[in-house]
C-alpha positions, 0 to 999 in steps of 0.5 A: 126091121121097119122098111123104108116107106113106113112112117115114124111118129116124132114126139115134139117140133123143135129142130131136133125133130126137124133134123130127125125128120130130115134123115129119116127123109133120106133113107125113105121114111115119111114122118108125123110130129105130134106137138102141143105147140101150132108153129112147129118147124119139125112139121115144116119138113114132115108128111104129117102134123098132130097139133093137140096137148101132151094129155090128149090121150085119145089124139096120142092114140090115134097119132101113135096108130098111124106109125109103125115106131114113135120117138121123142126129141126132147126130154120134156115130153110126160111120161104118164101120157105115153102109155096110150102110144105104146098101145099103139107103136113101140117107142125108142128110146124107153119111158124109163129113159125119160123118166130118169132125165127129166128129174135131176136128183133121179139122173145123178142118183141113177148114173151113182148106182151105176159107176159115175161120180156125180157132183156133190149133190143133195134133194131141196124141198125147204129152207132147212133141206137147203141149210142142211145142203149147204152144211154139207156141200158148202158154198158156193154152189148151184140151186136147181129146179128137179125138173124142166130145166134146160139150156140154164133156164131154172137155176141159180148160183148162190155165193152167200147166205143171203143169195141161198135165202133169195133163191129158196124164195124165188123156187118155192113150191119147186122141188129143187137140187143143190149142187157143188159149183165145180171147178173144172177144165173142161166140159164134155159130152158122150154120145152112143147109139144102140141099136135094136140088137145091142150093138153100140157106137160112139162119136168122137166126143166134142169138148163144149163152150157155154156162154149163160148156160147156153151151148156155144161151141163144140169142137172135135177133136177135144183137148188132151185133158178130155180125151185122156177122160173119155174111156171112163166116161164111155164105160158109164154111158154104156152101163146106162145104155145096157141097164134101160135095154136102150134103143136109139142116140143117148148123151152124158154129159161131163166135167173133165176135172184133174181127178176124172170125169164128173157126170153132169146129165144126160139126155135121151135124145140126140144133142146139141153136140152132136150136130157137127156129126151131119158133115163131120161123121160119116154117119150122123146122130140123126140117121143112126137114130133113125137107123136104131129105132127103124131096127136098121144096121148102124152106120159108121160113126167115124170122123169124115176129116180131121177136125169140126167146129160147130157154132150155135147161132144164138138170137141175132146171130143168125142174121149174119146167113150171109156173111156165114155163106161167103166163107164156102168152108162153112155148113149153115143150118137155120132151123126155120124159126120166124122170131128171134129172140134173146137166148134161142137157137135159131141155128148152127154153124159146121166147119170142118178141118181137112 
């Protein structure tokens, strides 16, 4: 058990790190951020900040030595240099979770091996691979990079042979995965926290709506169809967490279909679709992640109200802060990003249904 007053290391300097640091401060911890970007919004609320490249092993080791435990706020932290972190401090969640989540093909195979049902998929490295995948899976489909994709980046829909040819040239040199285009009724996420003692708790699953590949709205409780599939989805999430000896918050995303839940992807971290838990649950995903990695007892994940709606503020929507605050029922979170860009998550607003 790591007592309050110690320092928690956070790899990554974005909004998830910022909200983790705020939750840690509430429990009496200091935070130290490591990120390659100088303009870190997480560092703004932390006691210490190391700005260095991910492959700077000496800087990583020095950083880790200042921390009682180290975690990460996004899944694209390079895995190999993290050996320098493990020498100096415990790392939660485990490196293996990062390795799996960073490769779309690997994560789907992993879920499949544990009894999950993913969307039909095939690895693509050459034109011949894509032709084979098209023949087996059919059209339409989606070609995605195997690595470094998020918020709709690194993917292209394929509706016909011409689009397939164009996509293959656009993805040249980047290992990819071809997935069937799924007709689904809804999207939802399963978010759990697993403590160092193996205790697992789930938050209510949010039904999620995306716009241009970016999460737009999360609603709790979810529709009846989603609720009927949560038990199966939680079963897979539990098996993933147990197989990895996972510590911290873990998120799995699913498509709700008439035939049952289809696994989409996993994120070994706190998740955008769980931001509603800050006001909407008795213990937020951020606080429980800190509790878990520090070996503290987990908090109650029950709803604090009848329901919640969380809307992301994308791009210029953040300029509406005054109007949002004019409604006293709204809970506004702005991330402190200096530049507003189309498609950039600038904050979120949560409304409780009492």
